[in-house]
DRENZA-260649 format. One record per atom (N, C-alpha, C): x, y, z; residue in one letter; residue number from 1; atom name. Coordinates in Angstrom, 3 decimals. Layout:
<koldos>
KOLDO|px|py|pz|rest|nr|atom
KOLDO|X|Y|Z|a|NUM|CA
...
</koldos>
This chain:
<koldos>
KOLDO|px|py|pz|rest|nr|atom
KOLDO|118.367|112.321|100.109|x|1|N
KOLDO|117.321|113.291|100.332|x|1|CA
KOLDO|117.820|114.326|101.317|x|1|C
KOLDO|117.479|115.579|101.097|x|2|N
KOLDO|117.903|116.655|101.970|x|2|CA
KOLDO|117.129|116.614|103.279|x|2|C
KOLDO|117.770|117.073|104.322|x|3|N
KOLDO|117.131|117.112|105.632|x|3|CA
KOLDO|116.230|118.332|105.687|x|3|C
KOLDO|114.995|118.139|106.143|x|4|N
KOLDO|114.065|119.253|106.302|x|4|CA
KOLDO|114.522|120.088|107.487|x|4|C
KOLDO|114.795|121.331|107.248|x|5|N
KOLDO|115.247|122.229|108.301|x|5|CA
KOLDO|114.078|123.074|108.788|x|5|C
KOLDO|114.173|123.520|110.033|x|6|N
KOLDO|113.144|124.390|110.591|x|6|CA
KOLDO|113.176|125.736|109.879|x|6|C
KOLDO|112.015|126.331|109.742|x|7|N
KOLDO|111.914|127.643|109.102|x|7|CA
KOLDO|112.591|128.683|109.983|x|7|C
KOLDO|113.118|129.755|109.364|x|8|N
KOLDO|113.747|130.807|110.164|x|8|CA
KOLDO|112.767|131.344|111.204|x|8|C
KOLDO|113.266|131.542|112.411|x|9|N
KOLDO|112.433|132.069|113.477|x|9|CA
KOLDO|111.675|130.996|114.242|x|9|C
KOLDO|111.635|129.776|113.731|x|10|N
KOLDO|110.930|128.718|114.454|x|10|CA
KOLDO|111.895|128.041|115.420|x|10|C
KOLDO|111.353|127.431|116.426|x|11|N
KOLDO|112.194|126.757|117.414|x|11|CA
KOLDO|112.479|125.337|116.953|x|11|C
KOLDO|113.705|124.912|117.112|x|12|N
KOLDO|114.066|123.539|116.820|x|12|CA
KOLDO|114.003|122.762|118.133|x|12|C
KOLDO|113.614|121.503|118.059|x|13|N
KOLDO|113.547|120.677|119.255|x|13|CA
KOLDO|114.757|119.759|119.308|x|13|C
KOLDO|115.075|119.322|120.485|x|14|N
KOLDO|116.201|118.420|120.663|x|14|CA
KOLDO|115.695|116.996|120.740|x|14|C
KOLDO|116.525|116.079|120.281|x|15|N
KOLDO|116.238|114.658|120.372|x|15|CA
KOLDO|117.516|113.981|120.820|x|15|C
KOLDO|117.440|113.235|121.900|x|16|N
KOLDO|118.610|112.523|122.416|x|16|CA
KOLDO|118.407|111.029|122.264|x|16|C
KOLDO|119.470|110.338|121.982|x|17|N
KOLDO|119.412|108.885|121.881|x|17|CA
KOLDO|120.675|108.304|122.506|x|17|C
KOLDO|120.511|107.194|123.175|x|18|N
KOLDO|121.659|106.505|123.747|x|18|CA
KOLDO|122.042|105.365|122.818|x|18|C
KOLDO|123.341|105.209|122.606|x|19|N
KOLDO|123.822|104.137|121.761|x|19|CA
KOLDO|125.150|103.636|122.282|x|19|C
KOLDO|125.496|102.448|121.868|x|20|N
KOLDO|126.759|101.861|122.313|x|20|CA
KOLDO|127.919|102.520|121.556|x|20|C
KOLDO|129.113|102.306|122.073|x|21|N
KOLDO|130.307|102.837|121.400|x|21|CA
KOLDO|130.428|102.253|119.993|x|21|C
KOLDO|130.098|100.955|119.841|x|22|N
KOLDO|130.179|100.308|118.528|x|22|CA
KOLDO|129.187|100.943|117.555|x|22|C
KOLDO|127.970|101.213|118.026|x|23|N
KOLDO|126.971|101.839|117.159|x|23|CA
KOLDO|127.426|103.241|116.744|x|23|C
KOLDO|127.938|104.007|117.717|x|24|N
KOLDO|128.399|105.355|117.403|x|24|CA
KOLDO|129.545|105.323|116.398|x|24|C
KOLDO|130.477|104.404|116.584|x|25|N
KOLDO|131.623|104.296|115.674|x|25|CA
KOLDO|131.146|103.937|114.263|x|25|C
KOLDO|130.190|103.024|114.172|x|26|N
KOLDO|129.654|102.627|112.871|x|26|CA
KOLDO|128.974|103.812|112.180|x|26|C
KOLDO|128.116|104.505|112.916|x|27|N
KOLDO|127.404|105.649|112.340|x|27|CA
KOLDO|128.366|106.776|111.979|x|27|C
KOLDO|129.364|107.009|112.840|x|28|N
KOLDO|130.345|108.061|112.568|x|28|CA
KOLDO|131.155|107.729|111.323|x|28|C
KOLDO|131.505|106.467|111.157|x|29|N
KOLDO|132.266|106.052|109.970|x|29|CA
KOLDO|131.452|106.312|108.701|x|29|C
KOLDO|130.176|105.944|108.740|x|30|N
KOLDO|129.318|106.171|107.577|x|30|CA
KOLDO|129.168|107.666|107.299|x|30|C
KOLDO|129.001|108.469|108.345|x|31|N
KOLDO|128.888|109.918|108.170|x|31|CA
KOLDO|130.169|110.489|107.574|x|31|C
KOLDO|131.301|110.026|108.061|x|32|N
KOLDO|132.593|110.484|107.543|x|32|CA
KOLDO|132.739|110.133|106.059|x|32|C
KOLDO|132.316|108.921|105.693|x|33|N
KOLDO|132.411|108.510|104.287|x|33|CA
KOLDO|131.547|109.391|103.388|x|33|C
KOLDO|130.434|109.879|103.925|x|34|N
KOLDO|129.563|110.769|103.147|x|34|CA
KOLDO|129.992|112.223|103.245|x|34|C
KOLDO|130.908|112.512|104.148|x|35|N
KOLDO|131.396|113.875|104.311|x|35|CA
KOLDO|130.403|114.783|105.017|x|35|C
KOLDO|129.611|114.222|105.922|x|36|N
KOLDO|128.634|115.024|106.662|x|36|CA
KOLDO|128.779|114.742|108.151|x|36|C
KOLDO|128.152|115.584|108.956|x|37|N
KOLDO|128.234|115.395|110.406|x|37|CA
KOLDO|127.429|114.167|110.825|x|37|C
KOLDO|127.756|113.672|112.001|x|38|N
KOLDO|127.029|112.530|112.550|x|38|CA
KOLDO|125.546|112.870|112.712|x|38|C
KOLDO|125.254|114.059|113.215|x|39|N
KOLDO|123.854|114.474|113.390|x|39|CA
KOLDO|123.114|114.515|112.061|x|39|C
KOLDO|123.741|115.108|111.046|x|40|N
KOLDO|123.089|115.172|109.737|x|40|CA
KOLDO|122.882|113.783|109.139|x|40|C
KOLDO|123.864|112.892|109.362|x|41|N
KOLDO|123.725|111.528|108.847|x|41|CA
KOLDO|122.550|110.814|109.514|x|41|C
KOLDO|122.492|110.890|110.837|x|42|N
KOLDO|121.425|110.205|111.576|x|42|CA
KOLDO|120.057|110.797|111.227|x|42|C
KOLDO|119.951|112.118|111.215|x|43|N
KOLDO|118.666|112.751|110.904|x|43|CA
KOLDO|118.229|112.451|109.472|x|43|C
KOLDO|119.152|112.548|108.541|x|44|N
KOLDO|118.816|112.285|107.140|x|44|CA
KOLDO|118.379|110.856|106.910|x|44|C
KOLDO|119.114|109.927|107.513|x|45|N
KOLDO|118.781|108.508|107.361|x|45|CA
KOLDO|117.444|108.197|108.020|x|45|C
KOLDO|117.227|108.716|109.209|x|46|N
KOLDO|115.961|108.478|109.924|x|46|CA
KOLDO|114.792|109.103|109.171|x|46|C
KOLDO|114.985|110.297|108.638|x|47|N
KOLDO|113.918|110.959|107.890|x|47|CA
KOLDO|113.581|110.189|106.618|x|47|C
KOLDO|114.588|109.736|105.892|x|48|N
KOLDO|114.350|108.951|104.678|x|48|CA
KOLDO|113.559|107.681|104.997|x|48|C
KOLDO|113.947|107.002|106.060|x|49|N
KOLDO|113.256|105.772|106.445|x|49|CA
KOLDO|111.835|106.072|106.905|x|49|C
KOLDO|111.646|107.162|107.631|x|50|N
KOLDO|110.302|107.543|108.076|x|50|CA
KOLDO|109.398|107.794|106.873|x|50|C
KOLDO|109.910|108.480|105.865|x|51|N
KOLDO|109.118|108.735|104.659|x|51|CA
KOLDO|108.773|107.443|103.940|x|51|C
KOLDO|109.720|106.505|103.875|x|52|N
KOLDO|109.450|105.211|103.234|x|52|CA
KOLDO|108.370|104.428|103.988|x|52|C
KOLDO|108.444|104.433|105.309|x|53|N
KOLDO|107.458|103.712|106.126|x|53|CA
KOLDO|106.077|104.325|105.952|x|53|C
KOLDO|105.995|105.639|105.999|x|54|N
KOLDO|104.703|106.321|105.843|x|54|CA
KOLDO|104.136|106.049|104.456|x|54|C
KOLDO|104.969|106.144|103.438|x|55|N
KOLDO|104.503|105.886|102.072|x|55|CA
KOLDO|103.994|104.456|101.934|x|55|C
KOLDO|104.697|103.515|102.526|x|56|N
KOLDO|104.282|102.109|102.425|x|56|CA
KOLDO|102.927|101.873|103.068|x|56|C
KOLDO|102.579|102.679|104.060|x|57|N
KOLDO|101.308|102.506|104.746|x|57|CA
KOLDO|100.191|103.374|104.178|x|57|C
KOLDO|100.518|104.408|103.426|x|58|N
KOLDO|99.494|105.325|102.933|x|58|CA
KOLDO|99.192|105.183|101.448|x|58|C
KOLDO|100.089|104.610|100.689|x|59|N
KOLDO|99.894|104.503|99.248|x|59|CA
KOLDO|99.483|103.073|98.906|x|59|C
KOLDO|98.393|102.967|98.194|x|60|N
KOLDO|97.903|101.656|97.769|x|60|CA
KOLDO|98.464|101.367|96.389|x|60|C
KOLDO|99.128|100.250|96.259|x|61|N
KOLDO|99.681|99.846|94.972|x|61|CA
KOLDO|98.859|98.670|94.461|x|61|C
KOLDO|98.395|98.786|93.228|x|62|N
KOLDO|97.583|97.742|92.622|x|62|CA
KOLDO|98.311|97.116|91.445|x|62|C
KOLDO|98.042|95.856|91.228|x|63|N
KOLDO|98.553|95.212|90.023|x|63|CA
KOLDO|97.817|95.840|88.840|x|63|C
KOLDO|98.313|95.620|87.647|x|64|N
KOLDO|97.650|96.166|86.457|x|64|CA
KOLDO|96.206|95.673|86.379|x|64|C
KOLDO|96.021|94.379|86.635|x|65|N
KOLDO|94.677|93.783|86.566|x|65|CA
KOLDO|93.736|94.429|87.596|x|65|C
KOLDO|94.217|94.575|88.840|x|66|N
KOLDO|93.387|95.178|89.877|x|66|CA
KOLDO|93.135|96.657|89.601|x|66|C
KOLDO|94.134|97.342|89.040|x|67|N
KOLDO|93.961|98.752|88.689|x|67|CA
KOLDO|92.892|98.941|87.637|x|67|C
KOLDO|92.900|98.089|86.627|x|68|N
KOLDO|91.879|98.153|85.575|x|68|CA
KOLDO|90.503|97.873|86.168|x|68|C
KOLDO|90.390|96.859|87.026|x|69|N
KOLDO|89.109|96.530|87.657|x|69|CA
KOLDO|88.610|97.692|88.506|x|69|C
KOLDO|89.511|98.354|89.222|x|70|N
KOLDO|89.135|99.499|90.055|x|70|CA
KOLDO|88.610|100.644|89.191|x|70|C
KOLDO|89.328|100.965|88.114|x|71|N
KOLDO|88.885|102.048|87.224|x|71|CA
KOLDO|87.550|101.727|86.564|x|71|C
KOLDO|87.366|100.476|86.147|x|72|N
KOLDO|86.091|100.083|85.548|x|72|CA
KOLDO|84.949|100.225|86.552|x|72|C
KOLDO|85.202|99.865|87.807|x|73|N
KOLDO|84.170|100.006|88.838|x|73|CA
KOLDO|83.838|101.471|89.091|x|73|C
KOLDO|84.837|102.352|88.992|x|74|N
KOLDO|84.575|103.784|89.152|x|74|CA
KOLDO|83.773|104.332|87.974|x|74|C
KOLDO|84.127|103.895|86.780|x|75|N
KOLDO|83.441|104.376|85.581|x|75|CA
KOLDO|82.043|103.805|85.445|x|75|C
KOLDO|81.837|102.584|85.906|x|76|N
KOLDO|80.543|101.907|85.785|x|76|CA
KOLDO|80.151|101.315|87.135|x|76|C
KOLDO|79.766|102.174|88.090|x|77|N
KOLDO|79.449|101.644|89.417|x|77|CA
KOLDO|78.224|100.732|89.358|x|77|C
KOLDO|78.221|99.688|90.167|x|78|N
KOLDO|77.058|98.806|90.169|x|78|CA
KOLDO|75.849|99.541|90.727|x|78|C
KOLDO|74.680|99.203|90.222|x|79|N
KOLDO|73.457|99.852|90.705|x|79|CA
KOLDO|73.006|99.133|91.968|x|79|C
KOLDO|72.367|99.875|92.839|x|80|N
KOLDO|71.863|99.286|94.077|x|80|CA
KOLDO|70.691|98.371|93.751|x|80|C
KOLDO|70.645|97.268|94.432|x|81|N
KOLDO|69.552|96.339|94.208|x|81|CA
KOLDO|68.279|96.906|94.838|x|81|C
KOLDO|67.162|96.635|94.221|x|82|N
KOLDO|65.880|97.208|94.626|x|82|CA
KOLDO|65.562|96.917|96.086|x|82|C
KOLDO|65.839|95.702|96.561|x|83|N
KOLDO|65.486|95.374|97.943|x|83|CA
KOLDO|66.336|96.162|98.935|x|83|C
KOLDO|67.590|96.445|98.599|x|84|N
KOLDO|68.448|97.248|99.469|x|84|CA
KOLDO|67.921|98.672|99.542|x|84|C
KOLDO|67.560|99.244|98.397|x|85|N
KOLDO|67.010|100.596|98.357|x|85|CA
KOLDO|65.731|100.659|99.185|x|85|C
KOLDO|64.885|99.657|99.074|x|86|N
KOLDO|63.615|99.610|99.793|x|86|CA
KOLDO|63.872|99.581|101.311|x|86|C
KOLDO|64.855|98.793|101.750|x|87|N
KOLDO|65.166|98.707|103.184|x|87|CA
KOLDO|65.687|100.035|103.722|x|87|C
KOLDO|66.557|100.698|102.968|x|88|N
KOLDO|67.066|101.987|103.414|x|88|CA
KOLDO|65.945|103.012|103.468|x|88|C
KOLDO|65.046|102.958|102.527|x|89|N
KOLDO|63.914|103.881|102.497|x|89|CA
KOLDO|63.046|103.673|103.733|x|89|C
KOLDO|62.769|102.409|104.084|x|90|N
KOLDO|61.975|102.104|105.273|x|90|CA
KOLDO|62.699|102.573|106.538|x|90|C
KOLDO|64.000|102.364|106.587|x|91|N
KOLDO|64.780|102.767|107.761|x|91|CA
KOLDO|64.740|104.276|107.951|x|91|C
KOLDO|64.834|105.033|106.878|x|92|N
KOLDO|64.769|106.502|106.965|x|92|CA
KOLDO|63.410|106.945|107.487|x|92|C
KOLDO|62.353|106.342|106.973|x|93|N
KOLDO|61.004|106.695|107.404|x|93|CA
KOLDO|60.824|106.370|108.881|x|93|C
KOLDO|61.379|105.238|109.304|x|94|N
KOLDO|61.250|104.813|110.691|x|94|CA
KOLDO|61.983|105.795|111.627|x|94|C
KOLDO|63.165|106.252|111.214|x|95|N
KOLDO|63.937|107.205|112.038|x|95|CA
KOLDO|63.296|108.575|112.062|x|95|C
KOLDO|62.569|108.935|111.028|x|96|N
KOLDO|61.964|110.273|110.946|x|96|CA
KOLDO|60.800|110.423|111.919|x|96|C
KOLDO|60.264|109.355|112.427|x|97|N
KOLDO|59.112|109.418|113.353|x|97|CA
KOLDO|59.464|110.030|114.659|x|97|C
</koldos>
């Protein structure tokens, strides 16, 4: 995935991280193998992982069975039971006083 760059004229922010020599060597080796800078490798990898984490928390995945049940419930919503409607009606009248 391409790294999202700042729009022309916008300010870019700096981000610093401390890492061990072994970590830097490992990341630099991977960046070299991809033919990109260490910064681009770290930013690209972090951005890809951030998108995966956000997607995992924001997108609901349903099994086929659950998906069908969900669609059926949307197409044919259950009707409110009379006693529930009556209670809400009484509550509204009580609050209106």
